C-alpha positions as CSV (number, residue, x, y, z in Angstrom):
1,M,12.3,-10.8,11.6
2,L,14.1,-13.1,8.6
3,E,16.2,-16.1,9.5
4,P,19.7,-15.1,7.7
5,F,20.4,-19.1,7.1
6,Y,18.7,-21.9,6.6
7,Q,22.0,-23.7,7.6
8,T,25.0,-22.8,8.3
9,T,27.5,-25.7,6.7
10,L,26.5,-25.6,3.1
11,L,26.7,-22.7,0.6
12,E,23.1,-21.0,0.4
13,A,21.9,-19.2,-2.7
14,G,18.1,-17.8,-2.7
15,A,16.0,-18.1,-5.5
16,D,12.5,-16.4,-6.0
17,E,10.3,-15.5,-9.0
18,A,8.2,-11.6,-10.0
19,G,5.6,-11.8,-12.4
20,R,4.1,-15.4,-12.7
21,G,0.2,-13.9,-12.7
22,C,0.9,-11.3,-15.1
23,Y,-1.0,-10.8,-18.0
24,A,1.5,-9.4,-20.3
25,G,5.4,-9.4,-20.2
26,P,8.0,-12.0,-19.0
27,V,8.6,-14.2,-15.5
28,F,11.7,-12.8,-13.5
29,A,14.1,-14.8,-11.4
30,A,16.6,-14.1,-9.6
31,A,19.2,-16.2,-7.4
32,V,21.3,-14.1,-4.3
33,I,24.6,-16.2,-2.0
34,L,24.5,-13.5,1.0
35,H,28.0,-13.1,2.8
36,K,27.3,-14.2,6.5
37,D,27.0,-10.9,7.8
38,F,25.3,-9.8,5.5
39,Y,22.4,-7.7,7.1
40,H,19.9,-5.2,6.3
41,P,16.4,-4.0,8.2
42,L,14.8,-3.1,5.3
43,L,15.3,-6.4,3.4
44,N,11.8,-8.1,3.3
45,D,9.6,-10.1,1.3
46,S,9.0,-7.1,-1.7
47,K,5.6,-7.5,-2.1
48,Q,6.1,-6.0,1.8
49,V,8.8,-3.0,0.2
50,P,7.3,-0.4,-1.2
51,E,9.0,1.0,-4.3
52,K,11.6,3.5,-3.2
53,K,12.8,1.0,-1.0
54,R,13.0,-1.5,-2.9
55,D,15.4,0.6,-5.4
56,L,18.3,1.0,-2.6
57,L,17.6,-2.2,-1.6
58,R,18.5,-3.6,-5.0
59,E,21.9,-1.2,-5.6
60,V,22.7,-2.6,-1.6
61,I,21.6,-6.2,-2.8
62,E,24.3,-5.6,-5.9
63,Q,27.1,-4.5,-4.0
64,S,26.8,-6.5,-1.1
65,A,25.9,-9.8,-2.7
66,L,28.3,-12.7,-2.7
67,S,27.2,-13.4,-5.9
68,W,23.6,-12.5,-7.7
69,A,22.4,-13.1,-10.9
70,V,19.1,-12.4,-12.5
71,A,17.4,-14.2,-15.8
72,S,13.6,-13.5,-17.7
73,I,11.5,-16.2,-20.0
74,D,9.6,-14.2,-21.8
75,N,5.7,-14.4,-22.9
76,E,6.6,-16.4,-26.2
77,E,8.6,-19.2,-24.1
78,I,5.7,-19.4,-21.5
79,D,3.3,-19.7,-24.0
80,R,4.9,-22.8,-25.5
81,I,6.3,-24.6,-21.6
82,N,3.4,-22.9,-19.1
83,I,3.8,-20.8,-16.6
84,L,4.7,-23.1,-14.0
85,K,7.6,-24.5,-15.7
86,A,8.5,-21.3,-17.1
87,S,9.1,-19.9,-13.6
88,F,11.4,-23.0,-12.8
89,L,13.5,-22.6,-15.7
90,S,13.9,-19.0,-15.4
91,M,14.8,-20.2,-11.8
92,H,17.4,-22.2,-13.3
93,K,19.1,-19.7,-15.8
94,A,19.4,-17.8,-13.1
95,I,21.4,-20.1,-10.6
96,D,23.5,-20.8,-14.1
97,Q,24.8,-17.3,-14.2
98,L,26.4,-17.5,-10.3
99,K,29.8,-16.7,-10.2
100,K,29.7,-19.0,-6.9
101,K,28.2,-21.8,-7.4
102,P,25.8,-22.8,-4.1
103,E,25.4,-26.4,-2.7
104,L,22.0,-25.8,-1.2
105,L,19.4,-23.9,-2.9
106,L,16.4,-22.0,-0.7
107,I,13.5,-21.6,-3.2
108,D,10.2,-19.3,-2.4
109,G,7.2,-22.0,-3.1
110,N,5.9,-25.5,-2.9
111,R,7.5,-26.8,-5.8
112,F,10.7,-26.9,-7.6
113,I,12.5,-28.7,-10.1
114,A,15.2,-30.4,-9.4
115,Y,18.3,-28.2,-10.2
116,K,21.0,-30.6,-11.1
117,K,22.6,-32.1,-8.6
118,I,22.5,-29.4,-6.2
119,P,19.9,-30.1,-3.0
120,H,17.1,-27.5,-2.6
121,Y,14.0,-26.6,-0.1
122,C,11.0,-25.2,-0.9
123,I,9.9,-23.2,1.5
124,I,6.2,-21.6,1.5
125,K,6.2,-17.5,1.6
126,G,10.0,-18.0,1.8
127,D,10.8,-14.8,0.6
128,G,9.5,-13.9,4.3
129,K,11.4,-15.3,6.0
130,Y,14.5,-15.8,4.6
131,A,17.1,-13.4,3.9
132,S,18.6,-14.6,0.6
133,I,15.3,-15.9,-0.5
134,A,13.8,-12.3,0.2
135,A,16.9,-10.4,-1.4
136,A,16.1,-12.6,-4.6
137,S,12.7,-11.2,-4.4
138,I,13.9,-8.1,-4.2
139,L,16.1,-8.5,-7.4
140,A,13.7,-9.9,-9.5
141,K,10.8,-7.7,-8.5
142,T,12.4,-4.8,-9.7
143,Y,13.9,-5.9,-12.7
144,R,10.3,-7.3,-14.1
145,D,9.5,-3.9,-13.3
146,A,11.6,-2.0,-14.9
147,Y,11.7,-4.5,-17.8
148,M,7.9,-3.3,-18.3
149,Q,8.0,0.2,-17.6
150,K,9.9,0.2,-21.1
151,L,7.3,-1.6,-22.6
152,H,5.4,0.4,-21.9
153,E,6.9,2.7,-23.4
154,E,5.8,0.9,-27.0
155,F,2.0,0.1,-25.8
156,P,1.5,3.0,-23.4
157,M,-2.5,2.1,-23.6
158,Y,-1.8,-0.8,-21.0
159,G,-1.3,1.9,-18.4
160,W,1.8,-1.4,-17.8
161,D,3.4,1.7,-16.3
162,K,1.5,1.0,-13.1
163,N,0.0,-1.9,-12.8
164,K,3.0,-3.7,-14.4
165,G,1.6,-6.2,-16.4
166,Y,-0.9,-7.3,-14.2
167,G,-5.4,-7.9,-14.1
168,T,-5.7,-4.8,-13.2
169,L,-9.2,-2.8,-14.3
170,V,-7.5,-0.3,-16.5
171,H,-5.8,-3.1,-18.1
172,R,-8.6,-5.1,-18.2
173,K,-10.6,-2.4,-19.7
174,A,-7.0,-1.4,-22.5
175,I,-8.0,-5.0,-23.4
176,E,-11.6,-5.1,-24.1
177,K,-9.9,-1.9,-26.2
178,Y,-7.2,-2.1,-27.7
179,G,-7.0,-6.7,-28.1
180,L,-4.0,-8.3,-27.5
181,C,-0.2,-7.2,-28.4
182,K,3.1,-9.4,-28.4
183,Y,3.7,-9.2,-24.9
184,H,0.2,-10.4,-23.4
185,R,0.3,-14.7,-22.5
186,K,-2.0,-16.0,-24.9
187,S,-2.7,-19.2,-23.1
188,Y,-4.1,-17.3,-20.0
189,K,-7.0,-17.1,-22.6
190,I,-7.6,-13.6,-21.0
191,E,-11.1,-12.5,-21.8
192,P,-13.4,-9.9,-19.8
193,G,-13.8,-11.0,-16.5
194,F,-10.9,-13.0,-16.7
195,T,-9.2,-12.8,-12.9
196,E,-6.0,-13.7,-12.3
197,L,-4.3,-17.3,-11.7
198,F,-2.2,-16.2,-9.5
199,P,-1.4,-13.5,-6.5
200,Q,1.4,-10.8,-7.6
201,K,4.7,-10.9,-7.0
């Protein structure tokens, strides 16, 4: 059971990212502020929710949230600044776009670069603990998946419609056969036998 809020005094926003461990494509992040009475029985960490239910939750969150925003950092910027900084920057960009200014940030994970002067808490596996972070994980995941589906149309040989840019066997074999394309993260030094740096999100 997800906790509805970390506390009830300050206006909270949950933030999470998706695509950190991918070989290709952007990293996406979302920030979500939920109403005090928001509840949905399907809401959970996006990794625990089937695709069709994630898409349903995306609609519910967008229609019901007090405020929400999604942002991304492309693979070229990831290569310039590294994936960790890109993940933080994508969350900052999402928070920037919120129509309401949060007074407290709940961040999924164990590290974060402070956003302006807003206090934050880093919560390991927070997307499975707090509703706002879970909602952010759903938005980040669904928006990124949809984006990778579009990139798949340009480079179908990598199977991004299924693997979304992660280092599956199909993806690795395609890289061996066709090489890297303009959407691959060159800083990951992808080569045969390369393993994922991060778990799938």
